[in-house]
C-alpha positions, 0 to 999 in steps of 0.5 A, a space after each residue: 084091464 091092464 095092458 101086459 107087455 112082453 119085452 124080449 131081451 134079444 134085439 129085434 131083427 128087421 128083415 123083409 118079413 118084418 117090413 111087410 108085416 108093418 105095411 100090412 098093419 098100416 093098410 089093415 088086415 083081416 083077422 081069423 079066429 079059431 075057437 077050439 070049443 074048450 070052456 071059456 075059449 070063446 070068452 078069451 077070444 072075444 076079449 082078444 078080438 075086442 082089444 085087437 079091434 081097438 088097437 089095429 086097423 082090422 078090415 074083417 073078422 072071420 070066426 069059426 068054432 070046432 064042434 069038439 075040443 078033442 078033434 082037429 078043425 076040419 079041412 074046410 074050416 081051415 081053408 075058409 079061415 086061410 082064404 078069409 084071413 091074413 092073420 089067424 088067432 087060436 086059443 085054448 082055455 078052461 
């Protein structure tokens, strides 16, 4: 699988948020994954999870799957992901 890079044309603005993000990446972070339960979303998220684990220092992965793509994630699911994660990844697929 070939890596794809998106290179923005605008200059990157370094602010305190960016510096904090770099520090977070250096010490490791907790990844949250929200699967919306559409067809193939689980496969896409698994590919991303594996790739991120190879490239970053991830200390924990919290995952949850919505029971149905047509409804929002429950407040409990969102609260648990927020509590257990520094960064949350969500995806849709078909």
